[in-house]
C-alpha positions in Angstrom: 67.8 58.3 138.4 65.1 57.0 136.6 64.3 58.2 133.4 60.8 57.7 131.5 60.5 58.6 127.5 56.2 58.5 127.2 56.1 58.5 123.2 59.6 58.1 121.3 58.6 56.5 118.4 57.9 59.7 116.0 61.2 60.7 117.2 63.0 57.4 117.0 61.6 54.9 115.3 64.6 52.5 115.2 66.8 54.3 113.4 68.8 56.6 116.2 69.8 55.4 119.5 68.9 56.5 122.8 72.4 55.6 124.7 72.7 59.6 125.4 69.8 58.9 127.6 70.8 55.6 129.1 74.1 57.1 129.9 72.2 59.4 132.0 69.8 56.9 134.4 67.9 54.1 134.2 66.0 54.1 131.0 62.5 53.1 130.1 61.2 54.1 126.7 57.7 53.5 125.4 56.8 53.9 121.8 53.7 55.7 122.9 51.4 56.1 126.0 47.2 56.5 126.0 46.6 58.7 128.4 44.8 56.4 130.8 48.4 54.8 131.6 50.1 58.2 131.7 50.4 58.5 135.6 51.1 54.4 135.7 54.1 54.5 133.3 55.8 57.6 135.1 55.4 55.4 138.4 58.3 57.0 140.4 60.5 58.5 137.5 62.5 61.7 138.5 62.8 62.6 134.4 59.9 63.0 132.0 60.5 62.9 128.7 57.3 63.3 126.3 56.6 64.6 122.6 52.8 64.8 122.6 52.0 63.1 125.7 50.3 65.4 127.8 50.8 66.2 131.2 48.2 68.1 133.2 48.4 69.7 136.5 46.5 67.0 137.7 49.5 64.4 136.2 52.2 66.3 137.9 50.2 66.3 141.7 49.7 63.0 141.3 53.4 62.3 140.2 55.5 63.6 143.0 58.6 62.1 142.4 58.6 64.3 138.9 62.1 66.6 138.8 62.3 67.5 135.4 60.0 67.2 132.1 62.1 67.6 128.6 59.9 68.0 125.5 60.8 66.6 122.8 59.8 69.2 120.5 60.0 72.9 120.0 56.3 73.8 120.8 55.7 72.8 124.5 51.9 73.3 125.2 51.3 69.7 125.9 52.7 70.6 129.3 51.0 72.7 132.1 53.8 74.7 132.1 52.3 76.8 134.9 51.8 73.9 137.1 55.2 72.8 136.6 56.6 76.1 137.8 54.4 75.9 140.9 56.3 72.4 141.9 59.5 73.6 141.3 60.2 71.4 137.5 61.6 72.8 134.8 60.4 72.2 131.4 62.6 72.3 128.5 61.7 72.3 124.9 64.5 71.9 121.4 64.8 75.0 120.1 65.9 75.7 116.3 67.0 71.9 115.4 64.6 71.4 112.1 65.5 74.7 110.4 67.2 74.0 107.3 64.7 70.5 107.1 61.7 72.6 107.3 62.6 75.7 104.8 63.7 72.8 102.4 60.4 71.3 102.9 58.6 74.5 102.2 60.6 74.6 99.0 59.7 71.2 98.3 55.9 71.2 98.8 56.2 74.4 96.3 58.0 72.5 93.5 55.4 69.9 93.6 52.7 72.4 93.4 54.8 74.0 90.4 55.2 70.6 88.8 53.1 67.8 90.3 56.2 65.2 89.7 54.7 62.7 91.9 51.2 62.8 89.6 53.3 63.0 86.6 56.0 59.9 87.2 52.4 57.9 88.3 51.2 58.8 85.1 54.2 57.6 83.1 53.9 54.4 85.1 50.7 53.5 84.8 51.4 53.9 80.4 49.8 57.2 79.7 53.3 58.2 78.3 53.7 54.9 76.2 50.3 55.2 75.0 50.3 59.3 74.1 50.0 60.5 70.8 52.3 63.3 71.4 55.8 63.1 72.4 55.2 64.5 76.0 52.1 65.5 78.3 51.2 67.4 81.3 48.3 66.9 83.3 48.4 70.4 85.3 49.4 73.5 84.6 53.5 73.8 85.3 54.8 77.0 86.8 57.9 78.6 86.8 59.2 80.5 89.7 61.8 82.5 88.3 61.2 86.2 88.6 58.0 85.3 91.1 57.2 86.9 94.4 57.2 85.2 97.7 55.5 86.5 100.5 56.8 85.0 104.0 54.9 85.5 106.7 57.1 85.0 110.0 60.5 85.6 109.3 62.4 83.7 111.9 65.4 81.4 111.4 63.1 79.3 109.1 61.5 81.7 107.3 64.9 83.4 106.4 66.4 80.0 105.4 63.1 79.2 102.9 63.8 83.1 101.8 67.8 82.3 101.0 66.4 79.3 98.6 63.7 81.2 97.1 66.3 83.8 96.1 68.4 81.0 94.5 65.6 80.1 92.5 65.3 83.6 91.3 62.2 84.5 93.4 62.0 88.3 95.0 60.5 87.9 98.7 58.4 89.9 101.1 58.7 89.1 104.8 56.6 90.0 107.5 57.5 89.8 111.1 56.7 91.9 114.0 61.0 91.8 114.6 62.9 93.5 111.8 66.4 92.7 110.6 67.3 95.7 108.2 70.6 94.3 107.5 68.7 91.0 105.4 67.0 93.3 103.5 68.7 93.6 99.6 67.5 94.1 95.8 66.0 90.6 96.2 64.4 90.9 99.7 62.6 93.7 101.8 60.0 93.5 104.7 56.5 94.3 104.1 53.3 95.0 105.9 51.1 92.0 105.9 48.1 93.7 103.3 51.3 94.7 101.1 52.4 91.0 101.3 49.1 89.8 100.3 48.5 91.9 97.6 51.7 91.3 95.8 52.9 87.4 96.3 52.5 85.1 93.9 53.2 82.3 96.7 52.6 83.0 100.4 54.5 80.6 102.7 53.4 80.5 106.4 56.5 80.3 108.9 54.9 82.2 111.7 54.0 80.6 115.3 50.7 80.1 116.3 49.2 82.8 118.8 46.0 84.5 119.2 47.0 87.2 116.8 48.3 84.7 114.5 45.3 82.0 114.7 43.6 81.9 111.6 45.3 84.6 109.8 45.0 83.1 106.4 41.1 83.1 106.2 38.1 84.4 103.6 39.2 88.2 104.1 42.9 87.7 103.9 42.9 85.4 101.0 40.4 88.3 99.3 43.2 90.5 99.4 45.6 88.0 97.3 46.2 87.8 93.8 43.6 85.3 91.9 45.7 82.5 91.4 48.1 82.6 94.3 49.8 79.3 95.7 49.8 78.9 99.8 52.0 76.9 101.7 52.0 76.0 105.5 54.4 73.9 107.2 54.0 75.8 110.4 51.2 75.4 112.1 47.5 74.1 111.2 45.2 76.6 112.8 47.0 79.6 111.0 44.3 78.5 108.3 40.6 78.7 108.6 40.5 75.3 106.4 36.9 76.0 105.0 38.0 79.1 103.7 41.1 77.8 102.2 38.9 75.0 100.8 36.4 76.9 99.4 38.8 79.5 97.2 40.5 76.4 96.3 37.6 74.7 94.7 36.5 78.1 93.0 39.8 78.5 91.6 40.6 81.7 94.0 43.4 80.0 95.1 45.4 77.7 92.4 47.1 75.4 94.6 48.1 74.7 98.3 50.1 72.4 100.0 49.9 71.8 103.7 52.5 69.6 106.2 49.8 70.6 109.0 46.2 70.6 110.0 44.1 72.0 112.7 43.2 68.7 114.3 46.4 65.9 113.7 46.1 63.2 112.4 43.7 64.8 110.1 40.1 64.2 110.6 37.9 62.6 107.9 35.6 65.5 107.7 38.5 67.9 107.0 37.5 70.0 104.2 40.7 69.9 102.7 40.8 66.8 102.1 38.3 67.0 99.0 39.5 70.3 97.7 40.5 70.6 94.5 44.7 71.4 93.9 45.7 70.3 97.2 48.9 68.3 98.7 48.8 67.0 102.3 51.5 65.6 104.2 51.3 64.2 107.5 53.4 66.4 109.6 57.0 65.6 108.6 58.9 68.4 107.6 60.9 68.4 110.8 61.5 64.5 110.5 64.8 63.6 108.2 67.0 61.5 110.0 69.8 64.3 110.4 67.1 66.5 111.9 65.9 64.0 114.7 69.4 63.1 115.4 70.2 67.0 116.3 66.6 67.2 118.3 68.2 64.0 120.1 71.5 65.2 120.9 70.0 68.5 122.2 67.5 66.7 124.4 70.1 64.7 125.8 72.4 67.9 126.4 69.4 69.9 127.9 69.0 66.8 130.7 72.6 66.8 131.3 72.6 70.3 131.9 69.5 70.0 134.2 71.8 67.4 136.1 74.7 69.6 136.2 73.1 72.4 138.0 72.9 74.7 134.9 69.5 74.0 132.8 69.2 75.5 129.8 66.1 75.8 127.0 63.9 76.0 130.3 60.7 77.2 129.4 58.9 77.9 132.6 62.1 79.8 134.5 
């Protein structure tokens, strides 16, 4: 059984082990695979593991040995799942491995917007405090979250985890989702329609999947419905935001600050308007990436393959 991992580096830059896969077959791991080398590197492998390397219908047609495709992520749009189904190839993904990590990162982005800790630390190290005529200083307005309202668009497991942390900080939560769980509501958490959430939230957090109905959900029209000075957090999917509209709102002061771990095209392009916008924090899609989270991803990926080999596949996205 030949197993090929086409782009293993982001999942395992060297701090994890591929031994789980090695126990299941003859393993070849590539850190990255250019598109013009995909077919060659798959060769006659029966098991193909990918993260962001695309597997098109043409690739599947030319690689007749493939029996199974495992995606090292929750999203699986890099694989033509319909073409795989027609060829009888199950495609699996990794659900819910990073719930706590992504929620934690959303709050980290929010706290950085509230306190700009990194910038203040840099200021101290370059001597600004030493040379200050006052006993303390701050370069940005500082924000206390207690008593404020967080609106969470997308209230699945990640949204719920973020809400728990927000409530622990003394915040009230408005949740928006097509599927509601009434027993989650409390004195500090309730469901709300989108317009109400936008109007009442001091902080808007995106935890929804990218669907046609959610693409560009943050745009000039929805921003106009928000409180003046709102904060916006996105570590879900970049295309949820119309980036020029957000940049304009940041530059005008309509939005007081934004923090995004994801953008519309990744890696971020030099002409992305958020790069030059005021009061924005940008990180390189790392909410998912703590070692603990990546280890869970690895363990689930191995179990997905083991289940397939045993004849009882799990986490199949194209049944």
